[in-house]
Every structure is written in C-alpha cells, then in structure tokens.
N, CA, C and O atoms as a GROMACS GRO file, in nm:
protein
  488
    1MET      N    1   0.090  -0.125  -0.003
    1MET     CA    2   0.012   0.000   0.005
    1MET      C    3   0.097   0.117  -0.009
    1MET      O    4   0.205   0.123   0.050
    2SER      N    5   0.051   0.216  -0.089
    2SER     CA    6   0.141   0.348  -0.084
    2SER      C    7   0.091   0.438   0.016
    2SER      O    8  -0.014   0.422   0.078
    3THR      N    9   0.184   0.546   0.034
    3THR     CA   10   0.154   0.651   0.121
    3THR      C   11   0.137   0.794   0.053
    3THR      O   12   0.177   0.814  -0.062
    4TYR      N   13   0.088   0.874   0.114
    4TYR     CA   14   0.061   1.004   0.072
    4TYR      C   15   0.111   1.115   0.173
    4TYR      O   16   0.146   1.077   0.285
    5ARG      N   17   0.116   1.243   0.144
    5ARG     CA   18   0.122   1.341   0.244
    5ARG      C   19   0.024   1.458   0.207
    5ARG      O   20   0.038   1.527   0.105
    6TYR      N   21  -0.067   1.472   0.290
    6TYR     CA   22  -0.165   1.584   0.277
    6TYR      C   23  -0.122   1.714   0.329
    6TYR      O   24  -0.088   1.735   0.446
    7GLN      N   25  -0.125   1.804   0.230
    7GLN     CA   26  -0.075   1.939   0.272
    7GLN      C   27  -0.174   2.037   0.267
    7GLN      O   28  -0.268   2.024   0.188
    8GLU      N   29  -0.163   2.151   0.355
    8GLU     CA   30  -0.246   2.254   0.351
    8GLU      C   31  -0.144   2.392   0.355
    8GLU      O   32  -0.029   2.384   0.399
    9PRO      N   33  -0.195   2.509   0.308
    9PRO     CA   34  -0.091   2.632   0.292
    9PRO      C   35  -0.051   2.637   0.432
    9PRO      O   36  -0.128   2.620   0.526
   10ALA      N   37   0.093   2.664   0.440
   10ALA     CA   38   0.177   2.691   0.565
   10ALA      C   39   0.188   2.573   0.643
   10ALA      O   40   0.254   2.588   0.746
   11SER      N   41   0.131   2.436   0.620
   11SER     CA   42   0.146   2.344   0.723
   11SER      C   43   0.183   2.223   0.615
   11SER      O   44   0.156   2.227   0.495
   12THR      N   45   0.249   2.119   0.681
   12THR     CA   46   0.271   1.991   0.614
   12THR      C   47   0.207   1.865   0.713
   12THR      O   48   0.235   1.847   0.831
   13GLY      N   49   0.132   1.800   0.646
   13GLY     CA   50   0.066   1.693   0.711
   13GLY      C   51   0.158   1.575   0.729
   13GLY      O   52   0.265   1.581   0.668
   14ALA      N   53   0.133   1.460   0.811
   14ALA     CA   54   0.194   1.357   0.836
   14ALA      C   55   0.173   1.259   0.717
   14ALA      O   56   0.067   1.262   0.655
   15VAL      N   57   0.262   1.179   0.688
   15VAL     CA   58   0.260   1.054   0.601
   15VAL      C   59   0.141   0.960   0.645
   15VAL      O   60   0.127   0.914   0.759
   16GLU      N   61   0.074   0.942   0.558
   16GLU     CA   62  -0.053   0.856   0.597
   16GLU      C   63  -0.065   0.756   0.492
   16GLU      O   64  -0.026   0.781   0.378
   17ASN      N   65  -0.126   0.628   0.528
   17ASN     CA   66  -0.148   0.504   0.423
   17ASN      C   67  -0.250   0.584   0.350
   17ASN      O   68  -0.340   0.654   0.396
   18CYS      N   69  -0.213   0.554   0.205
   18CYS     CA   70  -0.304   0.595   0.108
   18CYS      C   71  -0.419   0.488   0.062
   18CYS      O   72  -0.417   0.419  -0.039
   19GLN      N   73  -0.518   0.492   0.160
   19GLN     CA   74  -0.618   0.388   0.140
   19GLN      C   75  -0.712   0.423   0.028
   19GLN      O   76  -0.781   0.331  -0.015
   20GLN      N   77  -0.723   0.537  -0.022
   20GLN     CA   78  -0.812   0.579  -0.112
   20GLN      C   79  -0.759   0.623  -0.242
   20GLN      O   80  -0.833   0.672  -0.327
   21CYS      N   81  -0.616   0.605  -0.262
   21CYS     CA   82  -0.536   0.636  -0.374
   21CYS      C   83  -0.564   0.513  -0.472
   21CYS      O   84  -0.573   0.398  -0.429
   22GLU      N   85  -0.576   0.542  -0.590
   22GLU     CA   86  -0.600   0.464  -0.712
   22GLU      C   87  -0.471   0.473  -0.803
   22GLU      O   88  -0.402   0.575  -0.802
   23SER      N   89  -0.439   0.362  -0.881
   23SER     CA   90  -0.353   0.364  -0.972
   23SER      C   91  -0.397   0.421  -1.091
   23SER      O   92  -0.513   0.392  -1.119
   24ILE      N   93  -0.335   0.498  -1.176
   24ILE     CA   94  -0.370   0.533  -1.316
   24ILE      C   95  -0.251   0.535  -1.386
   24ILE      O   96  -0.144   0.534  -1.324
   25PHE      N   97  -0.255   0.539  -1.527
   25PHE     CA   98  -0.157   0.535  -1.617
   25PHE      C   99  -0.147   0.662  -1.699
   25PHE      O  100  -0.250   0.699  -1.755
   26ILE      N  101  -0.036   0.735  -1.714
   26ILE     CA  102  -0.010   0.865  -1.747
   26ILE      C  103   0.088   0.878  -1.872
   26ILE      O  104   0.183   0.799  -1.867
   27SER      N  105   0.084   0.950  -1.967
   27SER     CA  106   0.174   0.979  -2.090
   27SER      C  107   0.274   1.083  -2.050
   27SER      O  108   0.264   1.158  -1.952
   28GLY      N  109   0.380   1.079  -2.142
   28GLY     CA  110   0.458   1.188  -2.134
   28GLY      C  111   0.373   1.315  -2.180
   28GLY      O  112   0.266   1.312  -2.242
   29GLY      N  113   0.452   1.438  -2.131
   29GLY     CA  114   0.354   1.559  -2.156
   29GLY      C  115   0.389   1.642  -2.280
   29GLY      O  116   0.495   1.634  -2.343
   30SER      N  117   0.265   1.738  -2.311
   30SER     CA  118   0.296   1.822  -2.427
   30SER      C  119   0.233   1.939  -2.381
   30SER      O  120   0.143   1.940  -2.298
   31ALA      N  121   0.299   2.070  -2.454
   31ALA     CA  122   0.256   2.187  -2.422
   31ALA      C  123   0.123   2.228  -2.495
   31ALA      O  124   0.062   2.334  -2.473
   32ASN      N  125   0.084   2.124  -2.590
   32ASN     CA  126  -0.053   2.148  -2.678
   32ASN      C  127  -0.119   2.026  -2.668
   32ASN      O  128  -0.080   1.916  -2.707
   33CYS      N  129  -0.236   2.059  -2.604
   33CYS     CA  130  -0.347   1.936  -2.582
   33CYS      C  131  -0.382   1.864  -2.706
   33CYS      O  132  -0.384   1.741  -2.710
   34ASN      N  133  -0.412   1.946  -2.818
   34ASN     CA  134  -0.438   1.886  -2.946
   34ASN      C  135  -0.343   1.780  -2.993
   34ASN      O  136  -0.386   1.699  -3.076
   35ASP      N  137  -0.210   1.769  -2.949
   35ASP     CA  138  -0.110   1.658  -2.975
   35ASP      C  139  -0.171   1.528  -2.933
   35ASP      O  140  -0.132   1.427  -2.990
   36PHE      N  141  -0.259   1.519  -2.842
   36PHE     CA  142  -0.293   1.391  -2.816
   36PHE      C  143  -0.443   1.328  -2.888
   36PHE      O  144  -0.496   1.222  -2.858
   37CYS      N  145  -0.493   1.426  -2.990
   37CYS     CA  146  -0.589   1.401  -3.061
   37CYS      C  147  -0.587   1.403  -3.216
   37CYS      O  148  -0.692   1.408  -3.280
   38ASP      N  149  -0.451   1.398  -3.281
   38ASP     CA  150  -0.441   1.401  -3.411
   38ASP      C  151  -0.435   1.277  -3.480
   38ASP      O  152  -0.406   1.274  -3.599
   39GLY      N  153  -0.462   1.160  -3.406
   39GLY     CA  154  -0.473   1.047  -3.449
   39GLY      C  155  -0.358   0.981  -3.532
   39GLY      O  156  -0.369   0.876  -3.596
   40VAL      N  157  -0.235   1.067  -3.522
   40VAL     CA  158  -0.120   1.007  -3.594
   40VAL      C  159  -0.015   0.960  -3.478
   40VAL      O  160   0.037   0.848  -3.482
   41ILE      N  161   0.011   1.056  -3.372
   41ILE     CA  162   0.121   1.017  -3.284
   41ILE      C  163   0.054   0.936  -3.179
   41ILE      O  164  -0.054   0.962  -3.126
   42ASN      N  165   0.139   0.825  -3.156
   42ASN     CA  166   0.108   0.706  -3.058
   42ASN      C  167   0.178   0.752  -2.929
   42ASN      O  168   0.301   0.748  -2.919
   43TRP      N  169   0.094   0.798  -2.828
   43TRP     CA  170   0.159   0.827  -2.701
   43TRP      C  171   0.122   0.719  -2.605
   43TRP      O  172   0.015   0.705  -2.546
   44ALA      N  173   0.230   0.644  -2.600
   44ALA     CA  174   0.227   0.534  -2.501
   44ALA      C  175   0.206   0.572  -2.376
   44ALA      O  176   0.271   0.672  -2.346
   45ILE      N  177   0.131   0.522  -2.282
   45ILE     CA  178   0.095   0.566  -2.161
   45ILE      C  179   0.151   0.448  -2.070
   45ILE      O  180   0.094   0.339  -2.069
   46SER      N  181   0.268   0.473  -1.992
   46SER     CA  182   0.326   0.378  -1.941
   46SER      C  183   0.374   0.382  -1.797
   46SER      O  184   0.422   0.284  -1.740
   47ASP      N  185   0.352   0.535  -1.730
   47ASP     CA  186   0.406   0.546  -1.619
   47ASP      C  187   0.296   0.545  -1.503
   47ASP      O  188   0.202   0.624  -1.512
   48GLU      N  189   0.303   0.477  -1.419
   48GLU     CA  190   0.200   0.453  -1.321
   48GLU      C  191   0.205   0.560  -1.205
   48GLU      O  192   0.310   0.577  -1.144
   49ILE      N  193   0.090   0.632  -1.175
   49ILE     CA  194   0.100   0.744  -1.081
   49ILE      C  195  -0.016   0.701  -0.991
   49ILE      O  196  -0.090   0.606  -1.012
   50LEU      N  197  -0.020   0.787  -0.886
   50LEU     CA  198  -0.134   0.750  -0.786
   50LEU      C  199  -0.218   0.896  -0.768
   50LEU      O  200  -0.163   1.006  -0.773
   51SER      N  201  -0.345   0.876  -0.747
   51SER     CA  202  -0.445   0.953  -0.766
   51SER      C  203  -0.535   0.922  -0.648
   51SER      O  204  -0.547   0.810  -0.599
   52PRO      N  205  -0.604   1.044  -0.604
   52PRO     CA  206  -0.717   1.016  -0.510
   52PRO      C  207  -0.831   0.954  -0.532
   52PRO      O  208  -0.897   0.895  -0.446
   53HIS      N  209  -0.861   0.967  -0.666
   53HIS     CA  210  -0.961   0.910  -0.722
   53HIS      C  211  -0.917   0.802  -0.849
   53HIS      O  212  -0.802   0.790  -0.891
   54ASN      N  213  -1.028   0.731  -0.896
   54ASN     CA  214  -0.984   0.613  -1.006
   54ASN      C  215  -0.986   0.696  -1.131
   54ASN      O  216  -1.012   0.816  -1.134
   55TYR      N  217  -0.960   0.633  -1.220
   55TYR     CA  218  -0.950   0.683  -1.367
   55TYR      C  219  -1.084   0.783  -1.406
   55TYR      O  220  -1.077   0.897  -1.451
   56ALA      N  221  -1.202   0.709  -1.375
   56ALA     CA  222  -1.328   0.744  -1.402
   56ALA      C  223  -1.396   0.874  -1.339
   56ALA      O  224  -1.485   0.944  -1.387
   57SER      N  225  -1.325   0.888  -1.209
   57SER     CA  226  -1.360   1.001  -1.112
   57SER      C  227  -1.264   1.104  -1.102
   57SER      O  228  -1.289   1.203  -1.033
   58THR      N  229  -1.150   1.092  -1.168
   58THR     CA  230  -1.046   1.177  -1.146
   58THR      C  231  -1.108   1.338  -1.196
   58THR      O  232  -1.164   1.359  -1.304
   59THR      N  233  -1.082   1.437  -1.096
   59THR     CA  234  -1.157   1.555  -1.145
   59THR      C  235  -1.055   1.684  -1.108
   59THR      O  236  -0.960   1.670  -1.030
   60GLU      N  237  -1.085   1.803  -1.171
   60GLU     CA  238  -1.021   1.904  -1.148
   60GLU      C  239  -0.969   1.947  -0.992
   60GLU      O  240  -1.046   1.914  -0.901
   61ASP      N  241  -0.887   1.995  -0.966
   61ASP     CA  242  -0.829   2.010  -0.833
   61ASP      C  243  -0.785   1.883  -0.762
   61ASP      O  244  -0.748   1.891  -0.645
   62ASP      N  245  -0.786   1.768  -0.825
   62ASP     CA  246  -0.719   1.641  -0.769
   62ASP      C  247  -0.582   1.678  -0.782
   62ASP      O  248  -0.542   1.758  -0.867
   63ILE      N  249  -0.491   1.606  -0.677
   63ILE     CA  250  -0.347   1.606  -0.695
   63ILE      C  251  -0.302   1.477  -0.721
   63ILE      O  252  -0.328   1.381  -0.648
   64ILE      N  253  -0.222   1.470  -0.839
   64ILE     CA  254  -0.169   1.354  -0.874
   64ILE      C  255  -0.013   1.346  -0.818
   64ILE      O  256   0.061   1.444  -0.826
   65THR      N  257   0.022   1.242  -0.772
   65THR     CA  258   0.163   1.210  -0.711
   65THR      C  259   0.233   1.117  -0.808
   65THR      O  260   0.173   1.017  -0.845
   66PRO      N  261   0.367   1.146  -0.855
   66PRO     CA  262   0.421   1.061  -0.943
   66PRO      C  263   0.468   0.953  -0.849
   66PRO      O  264   0.477   0.982  -0.730
   67ASP      N  265   0.503   0.825  -0.892
   67ASP     CA  266   0.562   0.707  -0.826
   67ASP      C  267   0.698   0.766  -0.784
   67ASP      O  268   0.761   0.855  -0.840
   68TYR      N  269   0.736   0.684  -0.654
   68TYR     CA  270   0.866   0.724  -0.590
   68TYR      C  271   0.976   0.734  -0.685
   68TYR      O  272   0.998   0.632  -0.750
   69GLY      N  273   1.060   0.852  -0.710
   69GLY     CA  274   1.172   0.894  -0.787
   69GLY      C  275   1.126   0.933  -0.925
   69GLY      O  276   1.215   0.941  -1.010
   70GLU      N  277   0.994   0.961  -0.965
   70GLU     CA  278   0.956   1.041  -1.066
   70GLU      C  279   0.938   1.188  -1.051
   70GLU      O  280   0.882   1.233  -0.951
   71PRO      N  281   0.985   1.268  -1.149
   71PRO     CA  282   0.974   1.396  -1.142
   71PRO      C  283   0.835   1.463  -1.120
   71PRO      O  284   0.739   1.385  -1.128
   72ASP      N  285   0.809   1.581  -1.095
   72ASP     CA  286   0.689   1.647  -1.061
   72ASP      C  287   0.646   1.661  -1.221
   72ASP      O  288   0.730   1.639  -1.309
   73PHE      N  289   0.513   1.699  -1.251
   73PHE     CA  290   0.464   1.720  -1.394
   73PHE      C  291   0.499   1.868  -1.412
   73PHE      O  292   0.517   1.939  -1.313
   74THR      N  293   0.509   1.921  -1.543
   74THR     CA  294   0.537   2.038  -1.588
   74THR      C  295   0.412   2.118  -1.573
   74THR      O  296   0.310   2.079  -1.628
   75PRO      N  297   0.413   2.234  -1.500
   75PRO     CA  298   0.292   2.324  -1.496
   75PRO      C  299   0.260   2.371  -1.607
   75PRO      O  300   0.351   2.423  -1.674
   76GLY      N  301   0.104   2.367  -1.668
   76GLY     CA  302   0.080   2.428  -1.772
   76GLY      C  303   0.075   2.303  -1.891
   76GLY      O  304   0.000   2.314  -1.988
   77TRP      N  305   0.145   2.210  -1.877
   77TRP     CA  306   0.136   2.082  -1.978
   77TRP      C  307   0.046   1.997  -1.957
   77TRP      O  308  -0.001   1.972  -1.846
   78TYR      N  309   0.010   1.940  -2.073
   78TYR     CA  310  -0.121   1.836  -2.074
   78TYR      C  311  -0.036   1.698  -2.076
   78TYR      O  312   0.080   1.680  -2.114
   79TYR      N  313  -0.140   1.598  -2.019
   79TYR     CA  314  -0.085   1.468  -2.011
   79TYR      C  315  -0.198   1.364  -2.033
   79TYR      O  316  -0.293   1.372  -1.956
   80ALA      N  317  -0.200   1.279  -2.114
   80ALA     CA  318  -0.294   1.181  -2.137
   80ALA      C  319  -0.298   1.078  -2.022
   80ALA      O  320  -0.193   1.037  -1.973
   81TYR      N  321  -0.419   1.036  -1.978
   81TYR     CA  322  -0.423   0.925  -1.882
   81TYR      C  323  -0.526   0.834  -1.891
   81TYR      O  324  -0.627   0.866  -1.952
   82ALA      N  325  -0.516   0.717  -1.835
   82ALA     CA  326  -0.616   0.623  -1.865
   82ALA      C  327  -0.612   0.508  -1.744
   82ALA      O  328  -0.522   0.517  -1.660
   83ALA      N  329  -0.689   0.422  -1.737
   83ALA     CA  330  -0.721   0.312  -1.633
   83ALA      C  331  -0.601   0.210  -1.630
   83ALA      O  332  -0.544   0.172  -1.527
   84THR      N  333  -0.572   0.171  -1.759
   84THR     CA  334  -0.477   0.068  -1.792
   84THR      C  335  -0.378   0.143  -1.889
   84THR      O  336  -0.404   0.247  -1.950
   85SER      N  337  -0.247   0.063  -1.891
   85SER     CA  338  -0.154   0.073  -1.983
   85SER      C  339  -0.200   0.059  -2.145
   85SER      O  340  -0.224  -0.048  -2.201
   86THR      N  341  -0.204   0.193  -2.208
   86THR     CA  342  -0.272   0.183  -2.352
   86THR      C  343  -0.195   0.292  -2.434
   86THR      O  344  -0.086   0.338  -2.400
   87ASP      N  345  -0.262   0.327  -2.541
   87ASP     CA  346  -0.200   0.432  -2.623
   87ASP      C  347  -0.330   0.515  -2.694
   87ASP      O  348  -0.442   0.467  -2.712
   88THR      N  349  -0.291   0.637  -2.726
   88THR     CA  350  -0.400   0.722  -2.768
   88THR      C  351  -0.467   0.691  -2.910
   88THR      O  352  -0.562   0.755  -2.956
   89ASP      N  353  -0.398   0.574  -2.978
   89ASP     CA  354  -0.455   0.527  -3.103
   89ASP      C  355  -0.542   0.422  -3.094
   89ASP      O  356  -0.608   0.391  -3.194
   90THR      N  357  -0.557   0.352  -2.970
   90THR     CA  358  -0.638   0.229  -2.936
   90THR      C  359  -0.704   0.252  -2.836
   90THR      O  360  -0.818   0.207  -2.842
   91GLY      N  361  -0.668   0.324  -2.715
   91GLY     CA  362  -0.729   0.301  -2.581
   91GLY      C  363  -0.823   0.408  -2.561
   91GLY      O  364  -0.839   0.502  -2.639
   92THR      N  365  -0.892   0.386  -2.438
   92THR     CA  366  -0.989   0.485  -2.373
   92THR      C  367  -0.900   0.563  -2.303
   92THR      O  368  -0.817   0.508  -2.231
   93TYR      N  369  -0.904   0.703  -2.315
   93TYR     CA  370  -0.831   0.796  -2.239
   93TYR      C  371  -0.882   0.928  -2.233
   93TYR      O  372  -0.957   0.964  -2.324
   94GLN      N  373  -0.852   1.013  -2.136
   94GLN     CA  374  -0.876   1.165  -2.121
   94GLN      C  375  -0.740   1.247  -2.115
   94GLN      O  376  -0.633   1.187  -2.104
   95VAL      N  377  -0.746   1.374  -2.121
   95VAL     CA  378  -0.630   1.446  -2.122
   95VAL      C  379  -0.645   1.553  -1.993
   95VAL      O  380  -0.744   1.625  -1.978
   96LEU      N  381  -0.545   1.552  -1.916
   96LEU     CA  382  -0.543   1.642  -1.821
   96LEU      C  383  -0.450   1.765  -1.842
   96LEU      O  384  -0.365   1.759  -1.931
   97GLN      N  385  -0.462   1.868  -1.769
   97GLN     CA  386  -0.364   1.972  -1.769
   97GLN      C  387  -0.332   2.011  -1.623
   97GLN      O  388  -0.422   2.033  -1.543
   98ILE      N  389  -0.183   2.022  -1.586
   98ILE     CA  390  -0.135   2.063  -1.468
   98ILE      C  391  -0.141   2.224  -1.438
   98ILE      O  392  -0.078   2.303  -1.508
   99LYS      N  393  -0.213   2.262  -1.338
   99LYS     CA  394  -0.223   2.402  -1.318
   99LYS      C  395  -0.102   2.483  -1.308
   99LYS      O  396  -0.003   2.434  -1.254
  100VAL      N  397  -0.097   2.602  -1.355
  100VAL     CA  398   0.036   2.690  -1.381
  100VAL      C  399   0.032   2.739  -1.233
  100VAL      O  400   0.136   2.717  -1.172
  101ALA      N  401  -0.049   2.788  -1.175
  101ALA     CA  402  -0.028   2.866  -1.039
  101ALA      C  403  -0.116   2.782  -0.939
  101ALA      O  404  -0.238   2.775  -0.955
  102SER      N  405  -0.052   2.719  -0.836
  102SER     CA  406  -0.121   2.634  -0.761
  102SER      C  407  -0.045   2.637  -0.617
  102SER      O  408   0.074   2.663  -0.605
  103GLY      N  409  -0.134   2.608  -0.511
  103GLY     CA  410  -0.052   2.586  -0.397
  103GLY      C  411   0.006   2.448  -0.370
  103GLY      O  412   0.076   2.425  -0.271
  104PHE      N  413  -0.023   2.363  -0.453
  104PHE     CA  414   0.026   2.232  -0.444
  104PHE      C  415   0.093   2.197  -0.576
  104PHE      O  416   0.046   2.251  -0.676
  105PRO      N  417   0.197   2.115  -0.592
  105PRO     CA  418   0.250   2.052  -0.709
  105PRO      C  419   0.161   1.966  -0.768
  105PRO      O  420   0.078   1.912  -0.694
  106ASN      N  421   0.162   1.942  -0.888
  106ASN     CA  422   0.078   1.830  -0.966
  106ASN      C  423  -0.064   1.860  -0.953
  106ASN      O  424  -0.138   1.763  -0.946
  107GLU      N  425  -0.114   1.975  -0.948
  107GLU     CA  426  -0.261   1.981  -0.916
  107GLU      C  427  -0.341   1.976  -1.068
  107GLU      O  428  -0.282   2.030  -1.161
  108ILE      N  429  -0.440   1.928  -1.088
  108ILE     CA  430  -0.504   1.913  -1.227
  108ILE      C  431  -0.602   2.028  -1.230
  108ILE      O  432  -0.693   2.038  -1.148
  109GLY      N  433  -0.579   2.119  -1.334
  109GLY     CA  434  -0.656   2.226  -1.362
  109GLY      C  435  -0.765   2.216  -1.457
  109GLY      O  436  -0.863   2.290  -1.448
  110LEU      N  437  -0.752   2.122  -1.554
  110LEU     CA  438  -0.847   2.122  -1.632
  110LEU      C  439  -0.841   1.974  -1.692
  110LEU      O  440  -0.730   1.923  -1.705
  111ILE      N  441  -0.954   1.901  -1.728
  111ILE     CA  442  -0.960   1.775  -1.784
  111ILE      C  443  -1.052   1.780  -1.912
  111ILE      O  444  -1.167   1.822  -1.907
  112SER      N  445  -0.990   1.732  -2.031
  112SER     CA  446  -1.042   1.732  -2.162
  112SER      C  447  -1.060   1.587  -2.229
  112SER      O  448  -1.003   1.489  -2.180
  113HIS      N  449  -1.135   1.578  -2.336
  113HIS     CA  450  -1.121   1.460  -2.407
  113HIS      C  451  -1.128   1.514  -2.558
  113HIS      O  452  -1.171   1.624  -2.593
  114CYS      N  453  -1.079   1.417  -2.637
  114CYS     CA  454  -1.078   1.443  -2.787
  114CYS      C  455  -1.210   1.432  -2.862
  114CYS      O  456  -1.289   1.339  -2.841
  115GLY      N  457  -1.231   1.531  -2.952
  115GLY     CA  458  -1.350   1.523  -3.039
  115GLY      C  459  -1.322   1.619  -3.154
  115GLY      O  460  -1.296   1.739  -3.147
  116ALA      N  461  -1.334   1.537  -3.266
  116ALA     CA  462  -1.284   1.597  -3.389
  116ALA      C  463  -1.151   1.651  -3.412
  116ALA      O  464  -1.133   1.753  -3.479
  117ASN      N  465  -1.055   1.584  -3.356
  117ASN     CA  466  -0.919   1.580  -3.340
  117ASN      C  467  -0.880   1.710  -3.283
  117ASN      O  468  -0.783   1.770  -3.330
  118VAL      N  469  -0.948   1.757  -3.183
  118VAL     CA  470  -0.914   1.860  -3.101
  118VAL      C  471  -0.956   1.844  -2.945
  118VAL      O  472  -1.052   1.773  -2.916
  119CYS      N  473  -0.888   1.906  -2.852
  119CYS     CA  474  -0.933   1.888  -2.724
  119CYS      C  475  -1.050   1.951  -2.701
  119CYS      O  476  -1.077   2.054  -2.763
  120VAL      N  477  -1.132   1.901  -2.614
  120VAL     CA  478  -1.279   1.949  -2.574
  120VAL      C  479  -1.290   1.942  -2.413
  120VAL      O  480  -1.294   1.837  -2.349
  121SER      N  481  -1.293   2.071  -2.362
  121SER     CA  482  -1.293   2.054  -2.208
  121SER      C  483  -1.421   1.988  -2.168
  121SER      O  484  -1.525   2.000  -2.234
  122GLN      N  485  -1.410   1.911  -2.051
  122GLN     CA  486  -1.520   1.826  -1.991
  122GLN      C  487  -1.627   1.920  -1.939
  122GLN      O  488  -1.728   1.874  -1.885
   0.00000   0.00000   0.00000
C-alpha cells in the first residue's frame, strides 16, 4: 500500500496510508493538448501514478503524485491518462492539464477529451 502526504498552505501533514489512492497510467507531457488528438502520434501511456480518485472519477483540483523517484509534472502542460496501460491510438483515455499557479505541485486544472481531432473541455 502506498503512502501520501496531505498538505495545506503553511503546514505539512503527516505521512498516511493511501487507502483511497488509485493507480492510473499517464503519458509523457505536451504543451499542446491537441497533440493527443491528431490520430497520428502514438502516445504510449506507461508511467503509473497515484491519484485520490480512480480513472473515471479523476477531477479538477485532484493532486496526482508521481511514483517514487519520478519528477513532478510540468505546470501548464497536458498529459493523457487512462485506467490501464494503453495508447491514444487504440485506448480509452482523457487529457489533463497541470495548473500553472497552485498551492500544490501536480494539481489538475483542466480535464479534456478528444473530439474531431481537437481537445474539448469536460
């Protein structure tokens, strides 16, 4: 079982067991959301991360935590994510954007899906 650290501004919480965290799989990032929707580039989703919700219920303001040793995600960039290891050519996935200005690293600011080869906000 994994652990997480809950934080609030100006305080750091204790490390706790992550009983509600779920594993999701996430792609490498892109500065352009539409890169995940062009049907040409095969974005392999291979890095497992932890999220307080599962794939279907991941929402804006969730914090995603990279697995141990992985770097933080780039603020303002987009990442495809899925319930299983897949790719954007054959799998079911959504696209999230990491907030640029946030009190927490890796906070989700926007969730999109692909429609007519462009990103559409949920």
